[in-house]
HTML snippet that shows the backbone in 3Dmol.js (N, CA, C, O; Angstrom):
<script src="https://3Dmol.org/build/3Dmol-min.js"></script>
<div id="view" style="width:600px;height:400px;position:relative"></div>
<script>
const pdb = `
ATOM      1  N   UNK A   1       8.050   4.616 -30.018  1.00  0.00           N
ATOM      2  CA  UNK A   1       8.050   3.190 -29.762  1.00  0.00           C
ATOM      3  C   UNK A   1       8.254   2.903 -28.282  1.00  0.00           C
ATOM      4  O   UNK A   1       7.580   2.036 -27.725  1.00  0.00           O
ATOM      5  N   UNK A   2       9.189   3.628 -27.624  1.00  0.00           N
ATOM      6  CA  UNK A   2       9.447   3.412 -26.199  1.00  0.00           C
ATOM      7  C   UNK A   2       8.220   3.738 -25.364  1.00  0.00           C
ATOM      8  O   UNK A   2       7.912   3.019 -24.413  1.00  0.00           O
ATOM      9  N   UNK A   3       7.516   4.808 -25.702  1.00  0.00           N
ATOM     10  CA  UNK A   3       6.307   5.174 -24.960  1.00  0.00           C
ATOM     11  C   UNK A   3       5.257   4.074 -25.072  1.00  0.00           C
ATOM     12  O   UNK A   3       4.550   3.787 -24.106  1.00  0.00           O
ATOM     13  N   UNK A   4       5.157   3.467 -26.230  1.00  0.00           N
ATOM     14  CA  UNK A   4       4.184   2.398 -26.417  1.00  0.00           C
ATOM     15  C   UNK A   4       4.519   1.205 -25.518  1.00  0.00           C
ATOM     16  O   UNK A   4       3.624   0.590 -24.938  1.00  0.00           O
ATOM     17  N   UNK A   5       5.801   0.885 -25.407  1.00  0.00           N
ATOM     18  CA  UNK A   5       6.223  -0.227 -24.546  1.00  0.00           C
ATOM     19  C   UNK A   5       5.921   0.074 -23.089  1.00  0.00           C
ATOM     20  O   UNK A   5       5.487  -0.810 -22.351  1.00  0.00           O
ATOM     21  N   UNK A   6       6.147   1.317 -22.664  1.00  0.00           N
ATOM     22  CA  UNK A   6       5.861   1.716 -21.291  1.00  0.00           C
ATOM     23  C   UNK A   6       4.365   1.624 -21.025  1.00  0.00           C
ATOM     24  O   UNK A   6       3.949   1.121 -19.982  1.00  0.00           O
ATOM     25  N   UNK A   7       3.564   2.102 -21.954  1.00  0.00           N
ATOM     26  CA  UNK A   7       2.109   2.047 -21.793  1.00  0.00           C
ATOM     27  C   UNK A   7       1.628   0.605 -21.722  1.00  0.00           C
ATOM     28  O   UNK A   7       0.765   0.280 -20.906  1.00  0.00           O
ATOM     29  N   UNK A   8       2.169  -0.255 -22.557  1.00  0.00           N
ATOM     30  CA  UNK A   8       1.787  -1.659 -22.543  1.00  0.00           C
ATOM     31  C   UNK A   8       2.171  -2.315 -21.225  1.00  0.00           C
ATOM     32  O   UNK A   8       1.398  -3.095 -20.669  1.00  0.00           O
ATOM     33  N   UNK A   9       3.367  -2.000 -20.720  1.00  0.00           N
ATOM     34  CA  UNK A   9       3.801  -2.547 -19.430  1.00  0.00           C
ATOM     35  C   UNK A   9       2.870  -2.084 -18.319  1.00  0.00           C
ATOM     36  O   UNK A   9       2.528  -2.867 -17.433  1.00  0.00           O
ATOM     37  N   UNK A  10       2.457  -0.823 -18.356  1.00  0.00           N
ATOM     38  CA  UNK A  10       1.557  -0.297 -17.331  1.00  0.00           C
ATOM     39  C   UNK A  10       0.203  -1.002 -17.392  1.00  0.00           C
ATOM     40  O   UNK A  10      -0.389  -1.294 -16.353  1.00  0.00           O
ATOM     41  N   UNK A  11      -0.282  -1.274 -18.582  1.00  0.00           N
ATOM     42  CA  UNK A  11      -1.580  -1.937 -18.721  1.00  0.00           C
ATOM     43  C   UNK A  11      -1.536  -3.391 -18.273  1.00  0.00           C
ATOM     44  O   UNK A  11      -2.530  -3.906 -17.761  1.00  0.00           O
ATOM     45  N   UNK A  12      -0.418  -4.053 -18.452  1.00  0.00           N
ATOM     46  CA  UNK A  12      -0.349  -5.460 -18.105  1.00  0.00           C
ATOM     47  C   UNK A  12       0.050  -5.700 -16.666  1.00  0.00           C
ATOM     48  O   UNK A  12      -0.027  -6.833 -16.191  1.00  0.00           O
ATOM     49  N   UNK A  13       0.477  -4.659 -15.953  1.00  0.00           N
ATOM     50  CA  UNK A  13       0.860  -4.806 -14.550  1.00  0.00           C
ATOM     51  C   UNK A  13      -0.402  -4.783 -13.688  1.00  0.00           C
ATOM     52  O   UNK A  13      -1.166  -3.819 -13.725  1.00  0.00           O
ATOM     53  N   UNK A  14      -0.614  -5.837 -12.921  1.00  0.00           N
ATOM     54  CA  UNK A  14      -1.767  -5.916 -12.024  1.00  0.00           C
ATOM     55  C   UNK A  14      -1.243  -6.026 -10.602  1.00  0.00           C
ATOM     56  O   UNK A  14      -0.459  -6.925 -10.297  1.00  0.00           O
ATOM     57  N   UNK A  15      -1.671  -5.117  -9.726  1.00  0.00           N
ATOM     58  CA  UNK A  15      -1.188  -5.127  -8.352  1.00  0.00           C
ATOM     59  C   UNK A  15      -1.868  -6.199  -7.523  1.00  0.00           C
ATOM     60  O   UNK A  15      -2.913  -6.722  -7.910  1.00  0.00           O
ATOM     61  N   UNK A  16      -1.282  -6.524  -6.388  1.00  0.00           N
ATOM     62  CA  UNK A  16      -1.879  -7.499  -5.481  1.00  0.00           C
ATOM     63  C   UNK A  16      -3.259  -7.054  -5.020  1.00  0.00           C
ATOM     64  O   UNK A  16      -4.152  -7.886  -4.857  1.00  0.00           O
ATOM     65  N   UNK A  17      -3.448  -5.760  -4.809  1.00  0.00           N
ATOM     66  CA  UNK A  17      -4.736  -5.265  -4.326  1.00  0.00           C
ATOM     67  C   UNK A  17      -5.842  -5.547  -5.336  1.00  0.00           C
ATOM     68  O   UNK A  17      -6.953  -5.910  -4.950  1.00  0.00           O
ATOM     69  N   UNK A  18      -5.557  -5.387  -6.602  1.00  0.00           N
ATOM     70  CA  UNK A  18      -6.555  -5.652  -7.631  1.00  0.00           C
ATOM     71  C   UNK A  18      -6.886  -7.137  -7.662  1.00  0.00           C
ATOM     72  O   UNK A  18      -8.031  -7.511  -7.915  1.00  0.00           O
ATOM     73  N   UNK A  19      -5.901  -7.983  -7.408  1.00  0.00           N
ATOM     74  CA  UNK A  19      -6.111  -9.433  -7.414  1.00  0.00           C
ATOM     75  C   UNK A  19      -6.697  -9.937  -6.102  1.00  0.00           C
ATOM     76  O   UNK A  19      -6.941 -11.136  -5.966  1.00  0.00           O
ATOM     77  N   UNK A  20      -6.930  -9.059  -5.138  1.00  0.00           N
ATOM     78  CA  UNK A  20      -7.525  -9.468  -3.872  1.00  0.00           C
ATOM     79  C   UNK A  20      -6.552  -9.535  -2.715  1.00  0.00           C
ATOM     80  O   UNK A  20      -6.950  -9.888  -1.605  1.00  0.00           O
ATOM     81  N   UNK A  21      -5.299  -9.212  -2.934  1.00  0.00           N
ATOM     82  CA  UNK A  21      -4.306  -9.195  -1.860  1.00  0.00           C
ATOM     83  C   UNK A  21      -4.257  -7.829  -1.194  1.00  0.00           C
ATOM     84  O   UNK A  21      -5.053  -6.950  -1.523  1.00  0.00           O
ATOM     85  N   UNK A  22      -3.334  -7.644  -0.266  1.00  0.00           N
ATOM     86  CA  UNK A  22      -3.234  -6.358   0.424  1.00  0.00           C
ATOM     87  C   UNK A  22      -2.682  -5.266  -0.485  1.00  0.00           C
ATOM     88  O   UNK A  22      -1.953  -5.539  -1.438  1.00  0.00           O
ATOM     89  N   UNK A  23      -3.041  -4.039  -0.176  1.00  0.00           N
ATOM     90  CA  UNK A  23      -2.531  -2.879  -0.901  1.00  0.00           C
ATOM     91  C   UNK A  23      -1.011  -2.852  -0.806  1.00  0.00           C
ATOM     92  O   UNK A  23      -0.442  -3.094   0.259  1.00  0.00           O
ATOM     93  N   UNK A  24      -0.367  -2.561  -1.914  1.00  0.00           N
ATOM     94  CA  UNK A  24       1.090  -2.427  -2.002  1.00  0.00           C
ATOM     95  C   UNK A  24       1.824  -3.650  -1.445  1.00  0.00           C
ATOM     96  O   UNK A  24       2.872  -3.526  -0.812  1.00  0.00           O
ATOM     97  N   UNK A  25       1.259  -4.820  -1.693  1.00  0.00           N
ATOM     98  CA  UNK A  25       1.860  -6.096  -1.269  1.00  0.00           C
ATOM     99  C   UNK A  25       2.143  -6.164   0.222  1.00  0.00           C
ATOM    100  O   UNK A  25       3.067  -6.857   0.647  1.00  0.00           O
ATOM    101  N   UNK A  26       1.351  -5.446   1.026  1.00  0.00           N
ATOM    102  CA  UNK A  26       1.504  -5.486   2.475  1.00  0.00           C
ATOM    103  C   UNK A  26       2.416  -4.419   3.042  1.00  0.00           C
ATOM    104  O   UNK A  26       2.741  -4.457   4.229  1.00  0.00           O
ATOM    105  N   UNK A  27       2.838  -3.462   2.221  1.00  0.00           N
ATOM    106  CA  UNK A  27       3.670  -2.364   2.730  1.00  0.00           C
ATOM    107  C   UNK A  27       2.855  -1.529   3.711  1.00  0.00           C
ATOM    108  O   UNK A  27       1.699  -1.201   3.443  1.00  0.00           O
ATOM    109  N   UNK A  28       3.452  -1.190   4.838  1.00  0.00           N
ATOM    110  CA  UNK A  28       2.789  -0.390   5.871  1.00  0.00           C
ATOM    111  C   UNK A  28       2.757   1.067   5.414  1.00  0.00           C
ATOM    112  O   UNK A  28       3.781   1.750   5.442  1.00  0.00           O
ATOM    113  N   UNK A  29       1.579   1.547   4.992  1.00  0.00           N
ATOM    114  CA  UNK A  29       1.463   2.902   4.458  1.00  0.00           C
ATOM    115  C   UNK A  29       1.626   3.975   5.524  1.00  0.00           C
ATOM    116  O   UNK A  29       1.921   5.123   5.193  1.00  0.00           O
ATOM    117  N   UNK A  30       1.444   3.633   6.791  1.00  0.00           N
ATOM    118  CA  UNK A  30       1.651   4.600   7.876  1.00  0.00           C
ATOM    119  C   UNK A  30       3.144   4.746   8.158  1.00  0.00           C
ATOM    120  O   UNK A  30       3.630   5.859   8.358  1.00  0.00           O
ATOM    121  N   UNK A  31       3.867   3.642   8.177  1.00  0.00           N
ATOM    122  CA  UNK A  31       5.312   3.680   8.431  1.00  0.00           C
ATOM    123  C   UNK A  31       6.029   4.537   7.397  1.00  0.00           C
ATOM    124  O   UNK A  31       7.044   5.161   7.706  1.00  0.00           O
ATOM    125  N   UNK A  32       5.520   4.572   6.191  1.00  0.00           N
ATOM    126  CA  UNK A  32       6.114   5.364   5.108  1.00  0.00           C
ATOM    127  C   UNK A  32       6.312   6.829   5.513  1.00  0.00           C
ATOM    128  O   UNK A  32       7.288   7.455   5.099  1.00  0.00           O
ATOM    129  N   UNK A  33       5.403   7.376   6.314  1.00  0.00           N
ATOM    130  CA  UNK A  33       5.461   8.787   6.686  1.00  0.00           C
ATOM    131  C   UNK A  33       6.560   9.114   7.693  1.00  0.00           C
ATOM    132  O   UNK A  33       6.914  10.282   7.854  1.00  0.00           O
ATOM    133  N   UNK A  34       7.101   8.113   8.368  1.00  0.00           N
ATOM    134  CA  UNK A  34       8.157   8.369   9.349  1.00  0.00           C
ATOM    135  C   UNK A  34       9.524   7.843   8.897  1.00  0.00           C
ATOM    136  O   UNK A  34      10.488   7.870   9.663  1.00  0.00           O
ATOM    137  N   UNK A  35       9.601   7.371   7.664  1.00  0.00           N
ATOM    138  CA  UNK A  35      10.845   6.798   7.169  1.00  0.00           C
ATOM    139  C   UNK A  35      11.826   7.878   6.723  1.00  0.00           C
ATOM    140  O   UNK A  35      11.432   8.973   6.319  1.00  0.00           O
ATOM    141  N   UNK A  36      13.098   7.545   6.805  1.00  0.00           N
ATOM    142  CA  UNK A  36      14.158   8.395   6.268  1.00  0.00           C
ATOM    143  C   UNK A  36      14.378   7.985   4.812  1.00  0.00           C
ATOM    144  O   UNK A  36      14.014   6.872   4.431  1.00  0.00           O
ATOM    145  N   UNK A  37      14.960   8.852   3.998  1.00  0.00           N
ATOM    146  CA  UNK A  37      15.168   8.515   2.586  1.00  0.00           C
ATOM    147  C   UNK A  37      15.948   7.221   2.363  1.00  0.00           C
ATOM    148  O   UNK A  37      15.711   6.528   1.374  1.00  0.00           O
ATOM    149  N   UNK A  38      16.855   6.888   3.245  1.00  0.00           N
ATOM    150  CA  UNK A  38      17.668   5.683   3.054  1.00  0.00           C
ATOM    151  C   UNK A  38      16.995   4.409   3.570  1.00  0.00           C
ATOM    152  O   UNK A  38      17.507   3.312   3.346  1.00  0.00           O
ATOM    153  N   UNK A  39      15.861   4.534   4.254  1.00  0.00           N
ATOM    154  CA  UNK A  39      15.152   3.373   4.787  1.00  0.00           C
ATOM    155  C   UNK A  39      14.462   2.594   3.674  1.00  0.00           C
ATOM    156  O   UNK A  39      14.064   3.157   2.654  1.00  0.00           O
ATOM    157  N   UNK A  40      14.331   1.312   3.886  1.00  0.00           N
ATOM    158  CA  UNK A  40      13.518   0.487   2.990  1.00  0.00           C
ATOM    159  C   UNK A  40      12.118   0.414   3.587  1.00  0.00           C
ATOM    160  O   UNK A  40      11.945   0.589   4.793  1.00  0.00           O
ATOM    161  N   UNK A  41      11.131   0.161   2.756  1.00  0.00           N
ATOM    162  CA  UNK A  41       9.763   0.074   3.252  1.00  0.00           C
ATOM    163  C   UNK A  41       9.567  -1.067   4.230  1.00  0.00           C
ATOM    164  O   UNK A  41      10.295  -2.058   4.195  1.00  0.00           O
ATOM    165  N   UNK A  42       8.592  -0.927   5.095  1.00  0.00           N
ATOM    166  CA  UNK A  42       8.259  -1.974   6.050  1.00  0.00           C
ATOM    167  C   UNK A  42       7.096  -2.791   5.500  1.00  0.00           C
ATOM    168  O   UNK A  42       6.025  -2.255   5.216  1.00  0.00           O
ATOM    169  N   UNK A  43       7.317  -4.080   5.356  1.00  0.00           N
ATOM    170  CA  UNK A  43       6.302  -4.972   4.812  1.00  0.00           C
ATOM    171  C   UNK A  43       5.761  -5.850   5.941  1.00  0.00           C
ATOM    172  O   UNK A  43       6.522  -6.533   6.627  1.00  0.00           O
ATOM    173  N   UNK A  44       4.453  -5.825   6.124  1.00  0.00           N
ATOM    174  CA  UNK A  44       3.822  -6.690   7.123  1.00  0.00           C
ATOM    175  C   UNK A  44       3.821  -8.118   6.581  1.00  0.00           C
ATOM    176  O   UNK A  44       3.534  -8.340   5.404  1.00  0.00           O
ATOM    177  N   UNK A  45       4.134  -9.064   7.423  1.00  0.00           N
ATOM    178  CA  UNK A  45       4.219 -10.458   6.975  1.00  0.00           C
ATOM    179  C   UNK A  45       2.857 -11.155   6.927  1.00  0.00           C
ATOM    180  O   UNK A  45       2.706 -12.199   6.292  1.00  0.00           O
ATOM    181  N   UNK A  46       1.872 -10.563   7.606  1.00  0.00           N
ATOM    182  CA  UNK A  46       0.529 -11.141   7.581  1.00  0.00           C
ATOM    183  C   UNK A  46      -0.488 -10.064   7.930  1.00  0.00           C
ATOM    184  O   UNK A  46      -0.133  -8.898   8.102  1.00  0.00           O
ATOM    185  N   UNK A  47      -1.752 -10.458   8.035  1.00  0.00           N
ATOM    186  CA  UNK A  47      -2.817  -9.472   8.278  1.00  0.00           C
ATOM    187  C   UNK A  47      -3.208  -9.359   9.753  1.00  0.00           C
ATOM    188  O   UNK A  47      -4.351  -9.025  10.064  1.00  0.00           O
ATOM    189  N   UNK A  48      -2.268  -9.635  10.664  1.00  0.00           N
ATOM    190  CA  UNK A  48      -2.557  -9.510  12.095  1.00  0.00           C
ATOM    191  C   UNK A  48      -3.067  -8.111  12.427  1.00  0.00           C
ATOM    192  O   UNK A  48      -4.032  -7.964  13.177  1.00  0.00           O
ATOM    193  N   UNK A  49      -2.428  -7.087  11.874  1.00  0.00           N
ATOM    194  CA  UNK A  49      -2.837  -5.694  12.082  1.00  0.00           C
ATOM    195  C   UNK A  49      -3.314  -5.151  10.744  1.00  0.00           C
ATOM    196  O   UNK A  49      -2.549  -4.511  10.022  1.00  0.00           O
ATOM    197  N   UNK A  50      -4.552  -5.399  10.417  1.00  0.00           N
ATOM    198  CA  UNK A  50      -5.063  -4.955   9.121  1.00  0.00           C
ATOM    199  C   UNK A  50      -6.294  -4.071   9.307  1.00  0.00           C
ATOM    200  O   UNK A  50      -6.977  -4.117  10.331  1.00  0.00           O
ATOM    201  N   UNK A  51      -6.542  -3.287   8.302  1.00  0.00           N
ATOM    202  CA  UNK A  51      -7.728  -2.434   8.237  1.00  0.00           C
ATOM    203  C   UNK A  51      -8.280  -2.532   6.822  1.00  0.00           C
ATOM    204  O   UNK A  51      -7.523  -2.675   5.862  1.00  0.00           O
ATOM    205  N   UNK A  52      -9.588  -2.455   6.699  1.00  0.00           N
ATOM    206  CA  UNK A  52     -10.196  -2.385   5.382  1.00  0.00           C
ATOM    207  C   UNK A  52     -10.719  -0.980   5.174  1.00  0.00           C
ATOM    208  O   UNK A  52     -11.290  -0.367   6.076  1.00  0.00           O
ATOM    209  N   UNK A  53     -10.512  -0.485   3.970  1.00  0.00           N
ATOM    210  CA  UNK A  53     -11.008   0.842   3.623  1.00  0.00           C
ATOM    211  C   UNK A  53     -11.252   0.882   2.117  1.00  0.00           C
ATOM    212  O   UNK A  53     -10.387   0.501   1.328  1.00  0.00           O
ATOM    213  N   UNK A  54     -12.416   1.338   1.735  1.00  0.00           N
ATOM    214  CA  UNK A  54     -12.743   1.468   0.322  1.00  0.00           C
ATOM    215  C   UNK A  54     -12.702   0.162  -0.449  1.00  0.00           C
ATOM    216  O   UNK A  54     -12.462   0.159  -1.656  1.00  0.00           O
ATOM    217  N   UNK A  55     -12.933  -0.943   0.234  1.00  0.00           N
ATOM    218  CA  UNK A  55     -12.906  -2.234  -0.422  1.00  0.00           C
ATOM    219  C   UNK A  55     -11.516  -2.837  -0.552  1.00  0.00           C
ATOM    220  O   UNK A  55     -11.352  -3.884  -1.178  1.00  0.00           O
ATOM    221  N   UNK A  56     -10.522  -2.192   0.029  1.00  0.00           N
ATOM    222  CA  UNK A  56      -9.145  -2.675  -0.022  1.00  0.00           C
ATOM    223  C   UNK A  56      -8.656  -3.033   1.374  1.00  0.00           C
ATOM    224  O   UNK A  56      -9.104  -2.455   2.365  1.00  0.00           O
ATOM    225  N   UNK A  57      -7.742  -3.981   1.446  1.00  0.00           N
ATOM    226  CA  UNK A  57      -7.171  -4.387   2.726  1.00  0.00           C
ATOM    227  C   UNK A  57      -5.759  -3.808   2.860  1.00  0.00           C
ATOM    228  O   UNK A  57      -4.919  -3.971   1.975  1.00  0.00           O
ATOM    229  N   UNK A  58      -5.523  -3.136   3.973  1.00  0.00           N
ATOM    230  CA  UNK A  58      -4.217  -2.537   4.279  1.00  0.00           C
ATOM    231  C   UNK A  58      -3.598  -3.292   5.445  1.00  0.00           C
ATOM    232  O   UNK A  58      -4.269  -3.544   6.446  1.00  0.00           O
ATOM    233  N   UNK A  59      -2.335  -3.654   5.329  1.00  0.00           N
ATOM    234  CA  UNK A  59      -1.629  -4.362   6.393  1.00  0.00           C
ATOM    235  C   UNK A  59      -0.634  -3.431   7.061  1.00  0.00           C
ATOM    236  O   UNK A  59      -0.078  -2.538   6.421  1.00  0.00           O
ATOM    237  N   UNK A  60      -0.411  -3.647   8.367  1.00  0.00           N
ATOM    238  CA  UNK A  60       0.494  -2.808   9.161  1.00  0.00           C
ATOM    239  C   UNK A  60       1.419  -3.679   9.990  1.00  0.00           C
ATOM    240  O   UNK A  60       1.086  -4.816  10.325  1.00  0.00           O
ATOM    241  N   UNK A  61       2.580  -3.138  10.318  1.00  0.00           N
ATOM    242  CA  UNK A  61       3.573  -3.923  11.067  1.00  0.00           C
ATOM    243  C   UNK A  61       3.288  -3.936  12.563  1.00  0.00           C
ATOM    244  O   UNK A  61       3.851  -4.757  13.287  1.00  0.00           O
ATOM    245  N   UNK A  62       2.417  -3.034  13.045  1.00  0.00           N
ATOM    246  CA  UNK A  62       2.090  -3.026  14.475  1.00  0.00           C
ATOM    247  C   UNK A  62       0.704  -2.409  14.697  1.00  0.00           C
ATOM    248  O   UNK A  62       0.128  -1.794  13.800  1.00  0.00           O
ATOM    249  N   UNK A  63       0.195  -2.590  15.902  1.00  0.00           N
ATOM    250  CA  UNK A  63      -1.134  -2.089  16.269  1.00  0.00           C
ATOM    251  C   UNK A  63      -1.207  -0.561  16.202  1.00  0.00           C
ATOM    252  O   UNK A  63      -2.219  -0.003  15.778  1.00  0.00           O
ATOM    253  N   UNK A  64      -0.144   0.103  16.617  1.00  0.00           N
ATOM    254  CA  UNK A  64      -0.118   1.573  16.611  1.00  0.00           C
ATOM    255  C   UNK A  64      -0.362   2.120  15.200  1.00  0.00           C
ATOM    256  O   UNK A  64      -1.173   3.028  15.020  1.00  0.00           O
ATOM    257  N   UNK A  65       0.329   1.577  14.209  1.00  0.00           N
ATOM    258  CA  UNK A  65       0.144   2.052  12.843  1.00  0.00           C
ATOM    259  C   UNK A  65      -1.249   1.714  12.319  1.00  0.00           C
ATOM    260  O   UNK A  65      -1.843   2.498  11.579  1.00  0.00           O
ATOM    261  N   UNK A  66      -1.762   0.564  12.696  1.00  0.00           N
ATOM    262  CA  UNK A  66      -3.106   0.175  12.294  1.00  0.00           C
ATOM    263  C   UNK A  66      -4.136   1.165  12.844  1.00  0.00           C
ATOM    264  O   UNK A  66      -5.054   1.561  12.127  1.00  0.00           O
ATOM    265  N   UNK A  67      -3.992   1.561  14.092  1.00  0.00           N
ATOM    266  CA  UNK A  67      -4.927   2.505  14.714  1.00  0.00           C
ATOM    267  C   UNK A  67      -4.795   3.912  14.138  1.00  0.00           C
ATOM    268  O   UNK A  67      -5.791   4.623  14.001  1.00  0.00           O
ATOM    269  N   UNK A  68      -3.568   4.315  13.801  1.00  0.00           N
ATOM    270  CA  UNK A  68      -3.376   5.628  13.160  1.00  0.00           C
ATOM    271  C   UNK A  68      -4.124   5.668  11.828  1.00  0.00           C
ATOM    272  O   UNK A  68      -4.784   6.655  11.504  1.00  0.00           O
ATOM    273  N   UNK A  69      -4.015   4.596  11.070  1.00  0.00           N
ATOM    274  CA  UNK A  69      -4.720   4.521   9.792  1.00  0.00           C
ATOM    275  C   UNK A  69      -6.223   4.555  10.013  1.00  0.00           C
ATOM    276  O   UNK A  69      -6.931   5.272   9.305  1.00  0.00           O
ATOM    277  N   UNK A  70      -6.725   3.797  10.978  1.00  0.00           N
ATOM    278  CA  UNK A  70      -8.160   3.735  11.255  1.00  0.00           C
ATOM    279  C   UNK A  70      -8.719   5.115  11.628  1.00  0.00           C
ATOM    280  O   UNK A  70      -9.863   5.434  11.302  1.00  0.00           O
ATOM    281  N   UNK A  71      -7.916   5.919  12.305  1.00  0.00           N
ATOM    282  CA  UNK A  71      -8.365   7.242  12.733  1.00  0.00           C
ATOM    283  C   UNK A  71      -8.454   8.241  11.578  1.00  0.00           C
ATOM    284  O   UNK A  71      -9.247   9.180  11.638  1.00  0.00           O
ATOM    285  N   UNK A  72      -7.650   8.051  10.526  1.00  0.00           N
ATOM    286  CA  UNK A  72      -7.642   9.002   9.417  1.00  0.00           C
ATOM    287  C   UNK A  72      -7.133   8.322   8.143  1.00  0.00           C
ATOM    288  O   UNK A  72      -6.050   8.657   7.664  1.00  0.00           O
ATOM    289  N   UNK A  73      -7.886   7.381   7.590  1.00  0.00           N
ATOM    290  CA  UNK A  73      -7.390   6.608   6.449  1.00  0.00           C
ATOM    291  C   UNK A  73      -7.058   7.437   5.219  1.00  0.00           C
ATOM    292  O   UNK A  73      -6.104   7.120   4.509  1.00  0.00           O
ATOM    293  N   UNK A  74      -7.816   8.484   4.951  1.00  0.00           N
ATOM    294  CA  UNK A  74      -7.543   9.256   3.732  1.00  0.00           C
ATOM    295  C   UNK A  74      -6.191   9.962   3.797  1.00  0.00           C
ATOM    296  O   UNK A  74      -5.596  10.241   2.756  1.00  0.00           O
ATOM    297  N   UNK A  75      -5.702  10.251   4.984  1.00  0.00           N
ATOM    298  CA  UNK A  75      -4.384  10.879   5.124  1.00  0.00           C
ATOM    299  C   UNK A  75      -3.279   9.937   4.642  1.00  0.00           C
ATOM    300  O   UNK A  75      -2.296  10.379   4.047  1.00  0.00           O
ATOM    301  N   UNK A  76      -3.444   8.657   4.900  1.00  0.00           N
ATOM    302  CA  UNK A  76      -2.401   7.671   4.599  1.00  0.00           C
ATOM    303  C   UNK A  76      -2.590   6.940   3.269  1.00  0.00           C
ATOM    304  O   UNK A  76      -1.715   6.175   2.862  1.00  0.00           O
ATOM    305  N   UNK A  77      -3.697   7.159   2.596  1.00  0.00           N
ATOM    306  CA  UNK A  77      -3.963   6.469   1.336  1.00  0.00           C
ATOM    307  C   UNK A  77      -2.907   6.823   0.301  1.00  0.00           C
ATOM    308  O   UNK A  77      -2.516   7.985   0.197  1.00  0.00           O
ATOM    309  N   UNK A  78      -2.433   5.838  -0.473  1.00  0.00           N
ATOM    310  CA  UNK A  78      -1.544   6.149  -1.581  1.00  0.00           C
ATOM    311  C   UNK A  78      -2.258   7.084  -2.557  1.00  0.00           C
ATOM    312  O   UNK A  78      -3.436   6.890  -2.859  1.00  0.00           O
ATOM    313  N   UNK A  79      -1.554   8.084  -3.041  1.00  0.00           N
ATOM    314  CA  UNK A  79      -2.174   9.078  -3.915  1.00  0.00           C
ATOM    315  C   UNK A  79      -2.477   8.507  -5.292  1.00  0.00           C
ATOM    316  O   UNK A  79      -1.795   7.597  -5.762  1.00  0.00           O
ATOM    317  N   UNK A  80      -3.482   9.039  -5.916  1.00  0.00           N
ATOM    318  CA  UNK A  80      -3.876   8.741  -7.285  1.00  0.00           C
ATOM    319  C   UNK A  80      -4.195   7.268  -7.513  1.00  0.00           C
ATOM    320  O   UNK A  80      -4.100   6.788  -8.642  1.00  0.00           O
ATOM    321  N   UNK A  81      -4.571   6.545  -6.460  1.00  0.00           N
ATOM    322  CA  UNK A  81      -4.938   5.142  -6.629  1.00  0.00           C
ATOM    323  C   UNK A  81      -3.793   4.285  -7.126  1.00  0.00           C
ATOM    324  O   UNK A  81      -4.009   3.304  -7.838  1.00  0.00           O
ATOM    325  N   UNK A  82      -2.588   4.647  -6.758  1.00  0.00           N
ATOM    326  CA  UNK A  82      -1.397   3.953  -7.245  1.00  0.00           C
ATOM    327  C   UNK A  82      -1.151   2.605  -6.590  1.00  0.00           C
ATOM    328  O   UNK A  82      -0.004   2.248  -6.325  1.00  0.00           O
ATOM    329  N   UNK A  83      -2.191   1.868  -6.330  1.00  0.00           N
ATOM    330  CA  UNK A  83      -2.025   0.557  -5.743  1.00  0.00           C
ATOM    331  C   UNK A  83      -2.911  -0.412  -6.445  1.00  0.00           C
ATOM    332  O   UNK A  83      -2.927  -1.594  -6.102  1.00  0.00           O
TER     333      UNK A  83
END
`;
const viewer = $3Dmol.createViewer("view");
viewer.addModel(pdb, "pdb");
viewer.setStyle({}, {cartoon: {color: "spectrum"}});
viewer.zoomTo();
viewer.render();
</script>
């Protein structure tokens, strides 16, 4: 029964990216690679530093992270399409 509830929750959860918003609600996927375990994620407040890849929009907190992503987007992509 618990597995069924988990599966149902997973099916009904729709991410912002699927609805047309930024991947991971604007979390900077490049900043994630330099964070310490105790750090909280960095969320970009707008699309000032954004990149599009694979039909999705990625937001970044600064130009440096945006350019790092542009140079090698597959390195920074969330694994298994988890967005």
